N, C-alpha and C positions, 0 to 999 in steps of 0.2 A: 026253675029247675034251671042248670049250668048246662053251658056252652063250652063244652071240652073246642078246644084249639089243639090244632095238629099241622105241627113246624112240620112243613115240608125243608124236604133234607134234598141234598144236590148228589146226585148217585156218584160214589169211590173209582174216582182216576181208579183204572186200571193197571195193573201194576205192570211193572218195566220187565218186557220180558227180557229173559237171560239172552250172550248174544250167540250166534248162532257159530260152529267152531271153525266159516271160514272167516269168519270176520279177526275170530281170534287166531288167525292163522297168518292172517293180511294184517294182523296190528303188526309185526312188528317190521313187514315189508315198508309200509307206512311211515314209520320212524325212521327209514334209514333213507327210503328216500326222503321226507323233510329233512335229515339231519343234511345230507346232502342236496337238497337246494339249497340253504341257506349256506351251507358253504362255496360254494357257486357265483355266490356274491364280497366275498369279501379280496384281496389283497393275497396272501399267498398262496390262493389258486390259482390266482390272473399270475400270478411271479411259474408258478410248480407249473402249467397250463402252457407256459412256452418254456419254459427249461422242456417238461419230454417230451413237443415238439420237436425240435431239434437235438431233443436227445435220439428218440425216433427215425428223425431225415438222419443221422450222418450212422446212426449204428446200417438201416436199410443200406446206407448210399457203398458205404466198409465195406456191407458184406457179398455184394454185387461188382464191384468193382477186382474185388480180392482172387475172384471167380478163374479169370482172366482164360476165356474160355470165347470173348467176342471183340471185335476189332476198337479199337480204341476211338478208331470217330467214328462207327455204330455208335458206342458210349456217349459220347460225349455230342451226339443228333436227341439220343432215349434223354438223354438230361437232360436237353435245352427239350424238346418238346417236354416234357413231365412239366419243364414254369410253362409254359410258354399255354398248357392242357388249362394251370392250375391259375396261372391269372385267367383267360376266358369261361370259369368256373366260379370262377370270382364278383367276377361281372355279371351274371346265370343269373345266382345264389342273392345276391344282391341286388337287383333289378327284380327281378320275377319272385323275389320268395319272399325276400323284407321288406321290400314294397311295393307287395305283390295280394290276389283275396288269400292265401290262409292266412289264420288269424292268429292264431299262435305266435308265431315267425316273425308278422307285426308289427302282433304288440310293442313281443322283446324288442323289435329292434325298435320299436320306436318309442320305448323306456331309454336308449344307449343318444337319438335322437336331445330327450328330455334333458338328462345330462350324463353330457360325451364323458365325462372322468372318473363315470361308475364303475362298477367292478363287474359288474353280471356279465360269465360267461361259462360255457360248456365246462365244468364237471373237468377234474386235467388229466384222465386219466381215459376220457370218452376217447377223443382224436386218434391217440395212439393206438391204442384196441381198433380205430373201423379203418387204418392207414396196415396191421396184420390184415388186419379181414380183408382191404380190397389185395392187399399181398399175394397172399392165399388164391382167391379170385384168376388177379389176372397169372397168376404161374400156372394155375389147368388150360389156359388159353397162348399162350408162349413160353421162352426158356426161361426157370429159373431164375439166372443173369439179368435181363431184360425186366422183366416182373418187379425184381427186385428195385434193379437201376429205377424203375417208372415211377412204382409206390414212391423210392426215397426221393426224387423230385419233386414229385402231390407236394410230399411233406413237407420236403422243402420250402416248398410257393407258400402252405398256410403256414408254414411258421413262420415267413420273412411275413407275411400277410399280417400276423398279430405283433410281430415285433412295428412294422410299419405305420398299425396303428394310433396303434404307444403312443411309438418316440411324437407322433403327425399332433396327439393331443397335451400332452408336456413340454414340447420341447417349441422356444425360436429360433428357429433356425435364421443365420444367416446368408449364408450364399446365395446369390440370388435363384440356379436352379432348386440348387432346396426347400428356399419357398415357397417357388410358383408351383413345385409340385407338390406340396402339407395345406396350400392355397389351392390349392381343387377339389378336395378334401372338404376343408373348414365350408366351401363356396353352395357343397353339395347338401351340406344342419340348412344352408340360406335357401335350396334348392331342388328338396330331396328330388325332384323330378328328373335332377340332371348329376353327370360326374357321377356314375355307377364303381369307379376305378378304385380298389384305394390302390392298392400296387404300380399303378398304370395304366395308362389316360389313351392305351390301346384301343383296347375295344368299344370306351365314348367315341371316339374318332371317326372308326372303320360302323361304327349303328349309330351312327346320330344322335347322340344323349349327352355330345362335351359342349359347356356354357357357355356359351358364345352375348356377351354383354349385349343391353341394349347399345351403345354408345359403336357398336361395332356389325349392328346389324345393319343399323342408318347408312354406317361408311358407305358397306355394298351392297 
Protein backbone atom coordinates (compact mmCIF):
# COMPACT_ATOMS: atom_id res chain seq x y z
CA UNK A 1 0.00 0.00 0.00
CA UNK A 2 1.49 3.30 -1.08
CA UNK A 3 1.57 6.21 1.34
CA UNK A 4 0.44 9.46 -0.23
CA UNK A 5 2.58 12.41 0.75
CA UNK A 6 0.76 15.67 0.97
CA UNK A 7 2.98 18.74 0.60
CA UNK A 8 2.16 21.56 2.93
CA UNK A 9 1.69 24.80 1.15
CA UNK A 10 2.04 28.17 2.76
CA UNK A 11 -0.98 30.40 2.58
CA UNK A 12 -0.89 32.83 -0.27
CA UNK A 13 0.19 36.32 0.68
CA UNK A 14 -2.69 38.74 0.63
CA UNK A 15 -2.76 40.94 -2.40
CA UNK A 16 -1.61 44.48 -1.82
CA UNK A 17 -4.59 46.69 -1.32
CA UNK A 18 -4.90 49.49 -3.85
CA UNK A 19 -4.06 52.97 -2.54
CA UNK A 20 -7.00 54.80 -1.10
CA UNK A 21 -8.31 57.96 -2.68
CA UNK A 22 -7.06 60.03 0.24
CA UNK A 23 -3.52 58.65 -0.10
CA UNK A 24 -3.55 59.40 -3.82
CA UNK A 25 -4.64 62.98 -3.14
CA UNK A 26 -1.96 63.50 -0.46
CA UNK A 27 0.88 62.00 -2.50
CA UNK A 28 1.67 65.20 -4.51
CA UNK A 29 1.68 67.26 -1.30
CA UNK A 30 4.07 64.79 0.35
CA UNK A 31 6.42 65.09 -2.61
CA UNK A 32 6.30 68.87 -2.41
CA UNK A 33 7.02 68.74 1.34
CA UNK A 34 10.01 66.44 0.73
CA UNK A 35 11.34 68.78 -1.95
CA UNK A 36 11.00 71.78 0.37
CA UNK A 37 12.77 69.85 3.16
CA UNK A 38 15.69 69.06 0.83
CA UNK A 39 15.82 72.65 -0.38
CA UNK A 40 15.98 73.99 3.18
CA UNK A 41 19.40 72.33 3.69
CA UNK A 42 21.04 74.01 0.68
CA UNK A 43 23.31 77.09 0.63
CA UNK A 44 21.01 78.68 -1.96
CA UNK A 45 18.07 78.55 0.45
CA UNK A 46 20.19 80.11 3.20
CA UNK A 47 21.23 83.01 0.97
CA UNK A 48 17.71 83.45 -0.39
CA UNK A 49 16.36 83.48 3.16
CA UNK A 50 18.66 86.34 4.18
CA UNK A 51 17.72 88.32 1.08
CA UNK A 52 14.01 87.69 1.63
CA UNK A 53 14.21 88.72 5.31
CA UNK A 54 16.01 91.99 4.57
CA UNK A 55 13.72 92.69 1.62
CA UNK A 56 10.49 92.28 3.59
CA UNK A 57 11.86 94.42 6.43
CA UNK A 58 12.78 97.24 4.01
CA UNK A 59 9.42 97.03 2.24
CA UNK A 60 7.46 97.23 5.50
CA UNK A 61 9.59 100.01 6.96
CA UNK A 62 9.40 102.09 3.79
CA UNK A 63 5.65 101.56 3.57
CA UNK A 64 5.25 102.74 7.15
CA UNK A 65 7.57 105.74 6.88
CA UNK A 66 5.94 106.96 3.66
CA UNK A 67 2.55 107.38 5.32
CA UNK A 68 3.65 110.51 7.27
CA UNK A 69 0.78 110.25 9.76
CA UNK A 70 2.87 109.72 12.91
CA UNK A 71 5.39 112.00 14.58
CA UNK A 72 9.01 111.17 13.65
CA UNK A 73 9.86 110.65 17.33
CA UNK A 74 6.98 108.16 17.69
CA UNK A 75 8.19 106.35 14.58
CA UNK A 76 11.73 106.16 16.00
CA UNK A 77 10.46 104.83 19.35
CA UNK A 78 8.41 102.21 17.50
CA UNK A 79 11.43 101.08 15.50
CA UNK A 80 13.67 100.84 18.56
CA UNK A 81 10.94 99.07 20.52
CA UNK A 82 10.52 96.53 17.72
CA UNK A 83 14.24 95.78 17.62
CA UNK A 84 14.37 95.46 21.42
CA UNK A 85 11.30 93.22 21.39
CA UNK A 86 12.87 90.96 18.79
CA UNK A 87 16.05 90.59 20.85
CA UNK A 88 13.90 89.32 23.72
CA UNK A 89 11.98 86.96 21.41
CA UNK A 90 15.31 85.69 20.07
CA UNK A 91 16.49 84.97 23.61
CA UNK A 92 13.24 83.22 24.61
CA UNK A 93 13.16 81.03 21.51
CA UNK A 94 16.80 80.07 21.89
CA UNK A 95 16.59 79.31 25.60
CA UNK A 96 13.16 77.73 26.06
CA UNK A 97 12.35 76.35 22.61
CA UNK A 98 15.65 75.37 20.96
CA UNK A 99 17.09 74.14 24.27
CA UNK A 100 13.76 73.19 25.77
CA UNK A 101 11.44 70.18 25.99
CA UNK A 102 9.97 70.47 22.48
CA UNK A 103 11.62 67.53 20.76
CA UNK A 104 11.38 68.71 17.14
CA UNK A 105 12.98 72.11 17.71
CA UNK A 106 15.51 70.75 20.21
CA UNK A 107 16.71 68.05 17.80
CA UNK A 108 16.95 70.51 14.92
CA UNK A 109 18.98 72.95 16.99
CA UNK A 110 21.20 70.17 18.32
CA UNK A 111 22.09 69.45 14.70
CA UNK A 112 23.38 73.02 14.43
CA UNK A 113 25.52 72.51 17.54
CA UNK A 114 26.98 69.39 15.96
CA UNK A 115 27.52 71.06 12.55
CA UNK A 116 27.73 74.85 13.07
CA UNK A 117 28.56 75.42 9.39
CA UNK A 118 25.54 73.48 8.13
CA UNK A 119 22.85 75.17 6.07
CA UNK A 120 19.70 73.86 7.78
CA UNK A 121 17.21 76.72 7.98
CA UNK A 122 13.59 77.58 7.35
CA UNK A 123 12.47 77.60 3.71
CA UNK A 124 13.23 81.10 2.44
CA UNK A 125 9.57 82.08 1.99
CA UNK A 126 8.32 81.12 5.46
CA UNK A 127 9.53 84.04 7.58
CA UNK A 128 8.35 86.77 5.12
CA UNK A 129 4.89 85.18 5.06
CA UNK A 130 4.81 85.04 8.86
CA UNK A 131 5.89 88.67 9.12
CA UNK A 132 3.19 89.76 6.65
CA UNK A 133 0.61 87.82 8.66
CA UNK A 134 1.87 89.49 11.85
CA UNK A 135 1.60 92.92 10.23
CA UNK A 136 -2.01 92.15 9.33
CA UNK A 137 -2.80 91.10 12.90
CA UNK A 138 -1.13 94.19 14.35
CA UNK A 139 -3.13 96.41 11.99
CA UNK A 140 -6.29 95.16 13.70
CA UNK A 141 -5.08 96.40 17.10
CA UNK A 142 -3.15 99.58 16.19
CA UNK A 143 -2.94 101.98 13.27
CA UNK A 144 -1.64 100.68 9.97
CA UNK A 145 1.45 102.87 10.19
CA UNK A 146 2.46 101.56 13.61
CA UNK A 147 1.71 97.99 12.46
CA UNK A 148 3.97 98.39 9.43
CA UNK A 149 6.78 99.99 11.44
CA UNK A 150 6.65 97.46 14.26
CA UNK A 151 6.46 94.46 11.92
CA UNK A 152 9.26 95.96 9.82
CA UNK A 153 11.44 96.43 12.92
CA UNK A 154 10.82 92.81 13.97
CA UNK A 155 11.69 91.65 10.45
CA UNK A 156 14.85 93.77 10.51
CA UNK A 157 15.77 92.23 13.86
CA UNK A 158 15.27 88.74 12.49
CA UNK A 159 17.32 89.53 9.38
CA UNK A 160 20.09 90.98 11.54
CA UNK A 161 20.03 87.87 13.70
CA UNK A 162 20.35 85.61 10.65
CA UNK A 163 23.24 87.59 9.21
CA UNK A 164 24.99 87.88 12.60
CA UNK A 165 24.71 84.16 13.25
CA UNK A 166 26.15 83.37 9.84
CA UNK A 167 29.03 85.84 10.11
CA UNK A 168 29.97 84.66 13.60
CA UNK A 169 30.54 81.13 12.29
CA UNK A 170 32.38 81.95 9.06
CA UNK A 171 34.58 84.92 9.94
CA UNK A 172 37.38 85.63 12.36
CA UNK A 173 37.18 89.18 13.64
CA UNK A 174 40.19 91.36 14.36
CA UNK A 175 38.58 94.19 16.32
CA UNK A 176 38.53 93.39 20.07
CA UNK A 177 34.85 94.33 20.53
CA UNK A 178 33.78 92.24 17.53
CA UNK A 179 35.88 89.31 18.72
CA UNK A 180 34.32 89.53 22.18
CA UNK A 181 30.82 89.66 20.67
CA UNK A 182 31.46 86.58 18.50
CA UNK A 183 33.21 84.72 21.33
CA UNK A 184 30.03 84.88 23.42
CA UNK A 185 28.22 82.68 20.91
CA UNK A 186 31.16 80.33 20.47
CA UNK A 187 31.12 79.87 24.25
CA UNK A 188 27.45 78.92 24.00
CA UNK A 189 28.41 76.02 21.73
CA UNK A 190 30.69 74.74 24.51
CA UNK A 191 28.33 75.71 27.35
CA UNK A 192 24.79 75.40 25.96
CA UNK A 193 23.27 76.40 29.29
CA UNK A 194 24.56 79.97 28.90
CA UNK A 195 24.82 82.85 26.39
CA UNK A 196 21.51 82.41 24.57
CA UNK A 197 21.58 85.87 22.99
CA UNK A 198 23.22 86.05 19.57
CA UNK A 199 22.72 89.65 18.51
CA UNK A 200 23.08 91.07 22.02
CA UNK A 201 24.10 89.85 25.51
CA UNK A 202 21.48 92.13 27.12
CA UNK A 203 18.97 89.48 28.18
CA UNK A 204 21.67 87.05 29.31
CA UNK A 205 22.94 89.76 31.64
CA UNK A 206 19.47 90.70 32.91
CA UNK A 207 18.25 87.10 33.34
CA UNK A 208 21.46 85.67 34.78
CA UNK A 209 22.52 83.34 31.95
CA UNK A 210 25.68 85.19 30.95
CA UNK A 211 28.64 82.80 31.04
CA UNK A 212 31.16 83.51 33.78
CA UNK A 213 34.44 81.60 33.84
CA UNK A 214 35.51 79.67 36.94
CA UNK A 215 38.43 82.03 37.49
CA UNK A 216 36.10 85.02 37.67
CA UNK A 217 33.78 83.14 40.02
CA UNK A 218 36.69 82.31 42.34
CA UNK A 219 37.96 85.89 42.17
CA UNK A 220 34.58 87.24 43.15
